[in-house]
N, C-alpha and C positions, 0 to 999 in steps of 0.2 A: 504493500500500500504506500509506503513511504517513497519507494522508487517511482511509482506511478505518479505520485503527487509532484515529485521533482521534475518528471518529464513534462507534466502539464504546465508547470511554472516556466520551464525553458521554452515550451511551445508558445506560451502567452507572451514571453519576452520577445521571441522572434517575430510573432505577429504584430506586436506593438512597434518594434523597430521598422518592420515592413510598412506599417501604416504611416509612420512619420516620414519615411523615405518617400512614399507616394505623395503625401501632403506637401512635402518640401519641393518635390519635382513639379507638382501642379502649380505651386506658388511661384516657382522660378519661371515656368512657362508663361504664366499669366503676367508676370513682371516684364518678361521679354516682349510679349504681345503689346502690353500697354506702352512700353518705351517705343516700340515700332510704330504704334498708332500716333503717339505724340509727335515723333520725329516726322512721320509722313504728313501729318496735318501742318506742322511747322514748315516743311518743305513746300507744300502746296501754297501756303500763304506767302512764303518768300518768293516763289516763282511768279505768283500773280502780281505781287508788289513790283517785281522787276519788269514784268510785261507792261504794266500800267505806267511805270516810271519811264520806260523807253518811249512809249506813245506820247507822254507829256513832254519829254525832252524834244522830240521831233517837232511837235506842234509849237513849243516855245521858240524854237529856231525859226519856224515859218512866220510866227507873229512878229519877229524882229526884222524880217526881210523888208526891203523897201518895195511897196506895192507898185506894180506896173500900172500906168495910167490907161485904163480902158474905158471908153465912153459907155455910160449906163450899165456898168457892171461892178458890183460890190466886190471888194477883195475879201475872200474868206480865209482867215488865218489858220486853217486846218487842212492838212493834206489828205483829203478824202479819197483821192485816187489810190494812194498807198494803203490806207486803212481798209478800204473795201476790197483790195486785192488779198489782204490777210483774212478778211471776213466780210462777205457781202451784207451780213446782218447789221453792220455798223452804219447808221444812217444820220447820226447827229452827234454833237459834242456839247456837254454842259460845263459851264464854269461859273463859280461864284468868286469874284475877285477877293484877294487877300484871305482865302480859305484853302483847305486841301481838296475841296470839291472841284475837280478838273478831270473829267472822264468822258470817254466815248459812250454813246447811248446805242443800245442794240435792241432788236426785236426779232424774235423767231416767228416765222410764218406757220410753223408746224406744232410747236410745243411751248405754251406760255410759261411753263415752269423750268425750261431748259437752262436759263441763265441764273437760276437760283444757285446752281452749283457748277457753273462754267464761266470762265473769264470771257472778256470780249474777243479773245483770240481762240475761243472754243476749247481751251484746255480745262480739265477738271480742276475745280478750285472752290474752297470753302468761302472765298471772298465773293464769288459770283460776279455779277456785272451790274451796271446801272442799265435798267431795261424798262421797256413798256410792253404791254400785252397787245395782241393784234385786234383788240377792240378799238384801239386808237389808230388813226392814220399817222403817217410819218411826216406830214407837213406842218403839224402843230396847229392846224386849223379847226380842230374839234373844239367845242365849247369847254370841255374839260379834258385835259391830258394828264395822265397819271404815270409817274416814274417811280420805280422801286429800287432800293439798294439796301444792302445789309448794314446793320449797326455793329461794325467790327470793333473788337476790343483795342486794336492798335490805332484806332481813330480814322481808319481809311473808309472808303466807300461813302455811305451816308451817315456814318457815326457822327460826323460834324454837325448834322442837323440839330442834335441835342444842345449845341451851344446856343441855339436860338431861345432856349429857356431863360436866358439872361437878357434883361431889358436893354442894357448897354450894348451888348453884342448884337442884338436884334436891330437896333437903330443904326449901328455902324456898318451893317452888312446886308443892305436891302437890295443891292444890284445883283441881278442874275442874267447871264447871257447863254443863249443856245445858238449854236452854229449848225447850219445844214449845208449841203453842197451848193445851194444857190441863195441862201439868205442868212441874215443875222437877226435874231429875235431878242429884243431887250425887254426884260421883265423887272417889276418891282415887287419885293416880298412884302406882304401885308398881314400874314397870319402864321402863327406857330402854336401848336397845341397837341395834347394827347386826345385820341379818339378811340372808338371801338374798331373792331377789325372788319366791319362791313365792307363789301366790295363797292367802292364809291361809284365806279362807272355803271355797274349793274343796278345799284340801289337808286341812282338818279337817272337811269336810262341814258347815260352819257351826256345829260343836259341837252338832249336833242330838241326839247320843247321849252318854250318860255317858262312854263310853270315849274318844270324840273330844274331849270337854271336858277329860278328865283328861290325855290326850296333849298337848293344847295347853298346859295349865297346867304340865305337867312340862317341856315344851320351854322355857317362859318361865323357870321357877324354876331350871332347870339350865343357863342360859346361861353359856358360857365364852368368849364373844367378847371381844376386848380392849376395855376401856372400858365394858363392860356394867355398869349399876347396877341391882341388883335388891333390893328391900326384902323380904327373906324373912320378916320379922315380920308382913307384911300378912296380914289374915285372908281370903285368897282360897281358894275351893274351887269345886267343880263347880256349886254352886248360885248363885254370884255371876255377874252379868252383867259381861262384860268389854268395854271400849271401847278399840279400838286406833287410834291416830293414826299414819299412815304418810306418809313423805316420801322424796325422793331422798337418796342418800348420795354423798359426794365420792369414795368408792371405785369408783364406776362404776355402769353400768346393771344389773349383776348383783346389786346390793345395795339394801336399803332401810334407813332409820332409823326405828324405831318407838318410840312412847311409849304405855304401856298403863296403864289405870286400871280400878278395880272400882267397881261401883255401891254407894254407901253408903245413899242414901235417894232415894225418888221421892215427891215431894209433889204431890198433885192437889187 
């Protein structure tokens, strides 16, 4: 009996050691996978950052060039020929002076969610791209145009929209410019606030009717959410084209943070 008990004890010890070896191996494997995931995510973010930086540098050089004098033709300081060779989905460029928001705008004709996780160069990226859905036309002539961008922790993409929560910043950064291959569109920012995650274009039917546009404007101007900043002196009405920039909000998936601007001038 004593020998049998000793054998059981030895067996239990071996089983215990085996169990701990298995647990340690699993923990090691999980750690390796986690490190790989973090490294992969970091690399995708870094690659996207480099891609956008290269695009921004190229356009900065073009903006510094002396424009050729061509009668009745506006000089567009964005090399759309090169950009569209890289990706035909690139159809515009957005910039807010003195901010980091300076990006190409894309639209997929096949999948509205494609640019949630792909850069403007169509590489897989957690940064995604600044994009519109195919509910909107690409000439910005819709009553309501909606652009999306991620709220990245490194401050890139549309993370900078949250700076508009500050009154001083809001008042100092109202200018917004959109370039297309044949026009320059100048906007003035007049609203910034947290809202629910309703699909603005579908909810207001794209503002295609006067009553929808008026309802949309009323909802903007009557915002009562905490921290909302609305310039009620802005000359907005149902005839104005409204550009809405939308990003994630720290309050959770049920909310969005939006910055809105009205079209002041379209130069062609």
